[in-house]
C-alpha positions in Angstrom: 0.0 0.1 0.2 1.2 3.2 -0.6 1.2 6.5 1.1 -0.7 9.4 0.6 0.9 12.5 -1.3 2.0 15.7 0.3 -1.3 17.6 -0.5 -3.0 14.9 0.5 -1.5 14.8 3.9 -2.3 18.4 4.1 -6.1 17.9 3.3 -5.9 14.8 5.9 -8.1 15.5 9.0 -8.8 13.2 11.9 -12.0 11.0 11.8 -11.6 9.4 15.7 -9.7 8.0 18.4 -10.6 5.1 20.5 -9.2 4.4 23.7 -8.6 0.7 25.5 -6.9 -0.7 28.6 -5.8 -4.0 28.8 -4.6 -5.5 32.8 -1.8 -8.2 32.1 -0.4 -10.5 35.4 3.0 -10.4 36.0 4.2 -13.7 35.8 6.4 -13.0 39.2 6.5 -15.4 42.5 3.0 -16.1 44.1 2.0 -13.3 41.3 3.5 -10.7 42.6 6.7 -8.8 41.6 8.7 -6.3 44.2 11.1 -3.7 43.9 12.7 -1.3 46.5 9.3 0.2 47.2 6.4 -1.1 45.0 5.1 -4.5 45.0 2.8 -5.0 42.0 0.5 -8.3 40.4 -0.3 -6.9 37.2 1.1 -4.6 34.2 -2.0 -1.9 33.0 -2.0 -0.9 29.6 -3.7 1.8 28.2 -3.8 2.0 24.1 -4.7 4.5 22.0 -5.6 4.4 18.4 -6.1 7.6 16.1 -7.5 7.2 12.5 -7.6 9.6 9.8 -7.3 8.7 5.6 -8.2 4.7 5.9 -5.4 4.6 8.0 -4.7 4.5 12.0 -2.0 5.4 14.2 -1.4 3.2 17.5 0.1 4.4 20.7 0.3 3.7 24.5 1.2 4.0 27.9 1.5 2.2 31.4 -0.6 3.3 33.9 -3.7 3.2 36.0 -7.1 2.3 34.1 -7.9 5.9 34.7 -5.9 7.1 32.2 -7.8 6.0 29.7 -11.0 8.1 31.4 -8.8 10.8 31.2 -8.0 10.7 27.4 -11.5 9.6 26.2 -12.5 12.9 28.4 -9.8 15.5 28.0 -8.4 15.0 24.5 -10.2 12.3 22.1 -12.3 15.5 21.4 -10.0 17.7 21.4 -8.3 15.9 18.3 -11.4 15.2 16.3 -11.4 16.7 12.7 -7.5 18.2 13.2 -4.9 18.0 10.7 -2.5 15.1 11.1 0.6 16.9 9.4 1.9 18.5 12.6 2.1 16.0 15.7 4.1 18.8 17.9 1.4 21.2 17.2 -1.1 18.8 18.3 0.9 18.0 21.3 1.0 21.9 22.2 -3.0 21.3 22.0 -3.3 19.0 24.6 -0.5 20.2 26.9 -3.1 23.7 26.8 -5.9 21.7 27.2 -4.9 19.6 30.6 -3.4 22.6 32.0 -6.1 22.6 34.6 -7.5 19.0 34.5 -3.7 17.7 35.6 -0.9 17.7 34.1 1.9 15.7 35.3 1.1 11.8 35.9 -2.2 10.9 34.8 -2.2 13.8 32.0 1.4 13.6 30.8 0.9 9.6 30.2 -2.5 10.4 28.0 -0.5 12.9 26.2 2.4 10.4 25.6 -0.1 7.7 24.5 -2.0 10.0 21.6 1.7 11.8 20.6 2.6 8.4 19.9 -0.1 7.6 18.0 -0.1 11.0 16.2 3.6 9.7 14.8 2.6 6.5 14.3 -0.3 7.7 11.8 1.5 10.4 10.0 4.4 7.7 9.2 1.8 5.4 8.4 0.3 7.8 6.1 3.2 8.2 4.6 4.3 4.7 4.3 7.3 5.1 6.2 8.4 3.3 8.7 8.7 5.7 12.2 12.5 5.8 12.5 12.7 7.5 8.7 10.1 10.2 9.5 12.2 11.1 12.6 15.4 13.0 12.8 17.5 10.0 13.0 21.0 9.5 14.0 21.2 6.0 15.2 19.7 2.4 13.1 20.0 0.7 16.5 19.2 1.3 20.6 21.5 -0.6 22.3 19.3 -2.7 25.7 19.8 -3.9 28.7 18.1 -6.3 30.1 16.0 -5.2 33.0 13.9 -7.5 36.0 15.9 -8.8 39.1 12.9 -8.4 41.1 13.8 -8.3 44.8 11.2 -11.6 45.5 12.9 -13.5 43.1 14.9 -16.5 44.4 18.5 -16.5 43.7 18.1 -19.3 41.0 15.6 -17.2 39.0 17.6 -14.3 39.7 20.6 -15.6 38.0 18.7 -18.0 35.2 16.9 -14.0 34.3 20.2 -12.1 34.3 22.4 -14.7 32.7 19.7 -15.7 30.0 19.8 -12.5 28.6 24.0 -12.3 28.2 23.3 -15.7 26.2 21.1 -13.7 24.2 24.0 -10.9 23.8 22.9 -8.8 25.8 26.2 -7.2 27.7 24.5 -5.1 30.6 21.9 -6.4 33.1 20.0 -4.8 35.9 18.5 -6.0 39.0 16.6 -4.6 41.3 18.0 -3.6 45.3 17.9 -1.8 48.3 14.1 -3.3 49.5 16.1 -5.9 52.1 19.5 -4.1 51.7 20.9 -6.8 53.9 20.2 -9.6 51.5 21.7 -7.5 48.2 25.4 -8.8 49.4 24.1 -12.5 48.5 22.2 -11.4 45.6 24.6 -9.2 44.1 27.5 -12.1 44.6 25.4 -14.6 42.8 24.7 -12.3 39.9 28.6 -11.5 39.1 29.3 -15.5 39.5 26.2 -16.3 36.8 26.6 -13.7 34.3 30.7 -13.4 34.4 33.0 -10.3 35.0 33.0 -8.8 31.4 28.9 -8.1 31.7 28.4 -5.0 32.9 25.7 -4.9 36.3 23.1 -1.9 36.7 21.3 -1.3 40.1 17.8 0.2 40.9 16.7 0.9 44.4 13.8 2.8 43.1 14.1 5.6 45.4 14.1 3.2 48.6 17.5 4.7 50.4 18.0 7.8 52.7 21.2 9.7 51.7 23.3 8.4 53.8 22.4 4.7 53.3 22.8 5.5 49.5 26.5 6.7 49.6 27.4 3.6 51.8 25.7 1.4 49.0 27.3 3.6 46.0 30.9 2.7 47.5 30.1 -1.2 48.1 28.4 -2.0 45.1 31.2 -0.6 42.6 34.0 -1.9 44.7 32.7 -5.4 45.6 31.1 -6.2 42.6 32.1 -3.5 39.9 28.4 -2.0 39.4 28.1 0.8 36.5 25.0 2.2 37.4 22.9 2.9 40.1 19.7 3.9 39.4 17.5 6.2 41.7 19.5 5.4 44.7 17.3 8.2 46.5 14.1 9.1 45.3 14.2 11.1 42.0 12.6 14.2 43.8 15.2 14.5 46.3 17.6 16.4 44.0 20.0 17.5 46.4 20.2 14.1 47.7 21.5 13.1 44.0 23.5 15.6 43.6 25.4 14.8 46.2 25.8 11.1 45.0 27.0 12.4 41.7 29.7 14.6 43.3 31.0 12.1 46.1 30.3 9.0 44.9 32.6 6.5 42.9 33.9 7.6 39.7 33.2 4.7 37.5 29.4 4.4 39.1 26.5 6.5 37.4 23.8 8.0 38.8 20.8 8.0 36.9 17.0 9.3 37.4 14.7 10.8 34.8 11.9 8.1 34.2 9.0 9.7 35.9 9.9 13.5 34.6 6.7 14.0 33.0 7.4 17.8 32.0 10.3 19.4 30.3 11.1 21.7 33.6 11.1 18.1 35.0 14.3 17.4 33.2 15.6 20.6 33.3 15.7 20.2 37.4 17.7 16.9 37.0 20.2 18.3 34.4 20.9 21.2 36.6 23.4 20.9 39.3 23.5 18.2 37.5 21.7 15.8 39.7 22.3 12.8 37.3 25.1 11.3 35.4 22.9 10.1 32.6 19.5 11.0 32.4 16.6 8.8 31.5 13.5 9.5 29.7 10.1 7.2 29.3 8.3 8.0 26.1 5.3 6.7 27.5 5.0 9.1 30.8 7.1 12.2 29.2 5.4 13.2 26.4 5.9 10.6 23.8 7.8 10.9 21.1 7.8 14.9 21.2 8.6 15.2 24.6 11.6 12.5 24.1 12.9 15.1 21.0 12.9 18.0 23.7 14.7 16.0 26.1 17.4 14.7 23.9 18.0 18.6 22.9 18.0 19.3 26.7 20.7 15.9 27.3 23.1 17.4 24.4 23.2 21.0 25.9 24.3 20.1 29.2 26.7 17.2 27.8 24.9 14.2 29.0 23.7 10.8 27.8 20.2 10.1 27.5 18.6 6.6 28.8 15.2 5.0 27.4 13.3 3.7 30.0 11.3 0.9 29.0 8.3 0.5 26.1 11.0 -1.4 24.2 8.4 -1.4 21.2 7.6 2.5 21.1 11.6 3.2 22.1 13.7 1.9 19.9 12.0 3.9 17.3 12.2 6.6 19.1 15.6 6.8 20.7 17.1 6.5 17.4 16.9 10.0 17.3 18.1 10.8 20.2 21.9 12.3 19.2 23.2 11.3 22.7 22.0 8.2 22.8 23.1 5.6 25.9 21.1 2.7 26.0 17.2 1.4 26.1 15.6 -0.7 29.6 14.3 -4.5 28.0 12.3 -4.6 30.8 10.9 -7.9 31.7 7.2 -6.6 32.5 6.7 -4.6 29.1 8.4 -7.0 27.0 6.0 -9.8 28.1 2.9 -7.4 27.8 4.2 -5.7 24.2 4.6 -9.8 22.5 1.6 -10.7 24.3 -0.6 -7.1 22.5 1.0 -6.7 19.4 2.7 -8.0 16.3 5.7 -6.9 15.3 7.2 -6.8 18.1 11.1 -6.6 18.0 14.0 -9.0 19.8 17.7 -8.0 20.6 20.4 -8.8 17.9 23.6 -8.2 18.7 22.4 -6.7 21.9 20.6 -3.9 20.4 16.9 -3.6 19.0 16.8 -2.2 15.4 13.3 -0.6 14.6 11.6 -3.0 11.3 12.1 -0.8 8.2 10.1 -2.9 6.1 6.8 -1.7 8.5 5.2 1.4 7.8 5.3 3.1 11.2 5.8 1.5 14.9 5.3 -1.9 12.9 2.8 -3.0 15.2 -0.6 -4.6 15.1 -3.1 -4.9 17.8 -3.3 -9.1 18.3 -7.1 -8.3 19.2 -7.9 -12.1 20.1 -5.1 -12.2 22.4 -6.0 -8.9 23.9 -9.4 -9.4 24.7 -9.2 -11.3 27.6 -6.9 -8.9 29.5 -9.7 -5.9 28.6 -10.4 -3.6 31.4 -11.9 -0.6 29.3 -12.9 0.3 25.8 -14.6 -1.7 23.5 -13.0 -3.4 20.0 -13.9 -1.2 17.2 -13.1 -1.8 13.4 
């Protein structure tokens, strides 16, 4: 199927927006997973589709089902009848629309899902892979395997992380700091399982206080050669993060940014700086348009940008990040995306490469598999 011409695209307007939500149980011990500060038993994907010119673009975010209701009430009516030529212009309209309804959090997630769908739609209308529509600097995104939940047994922990190494992924991450006294045993087992050449990353999910974080930063680096310590303190504790950047081990990078919802959130992290490597989540920070803003900010502050999760979207999006570091190939999102979509990607040589043989994101919803997980919306043609 060939794409529309430039003139036809200029005249193309949005016909409809539909919103769905699916809840997929975790496969953790006793049906739960844990990190340093949270327990959960399922992952909720809020999926949106935007229709125009006989094509449909899709986008999604991970959050509570309330994101679906917010999207339908606040944003879907705003997009009806709008031109599809400029996703950033529609992004700006959506940002204005949610100013009083709640911009960070749920509002930003809703905008993110729709922004991704608008970019996907434009690429499909032009019959281009999304990566070729974006200002790409790269043709692949390096990944690190991520999971290693704190309630995993040692066997499951080491099997999961060593499995990624066997797939050619040279860096792996485990959750830490829920019960710090257990972490030495866990890290020793992981280092033995993955070998000396594999980079080990850790993620405390904001579980530690400032003094604890400094203590564990030095132990992680000195005893197990950990190179990445994500959210050792809360990402809201900017002074605590800055202290670790300034006084932590020289080869241990401090990372945060997955909970940045607005451009100002990123500004707060890069000033000081509060991170050695900035993170951005395309499903939270305003979608692809938001990532492009964060990428420019990171480059201006001489920082790399790492993609947080959502690999099916991030693989295309972060090819457009000049100072790209890598992408979190997160166990839960990999499971959910493989379950709900046809066209997902698998690592090759430690990286995800966008499929340039398919238009847009290259994804199609597997409705028959998705329906049993539905908690919001109805299937449309």
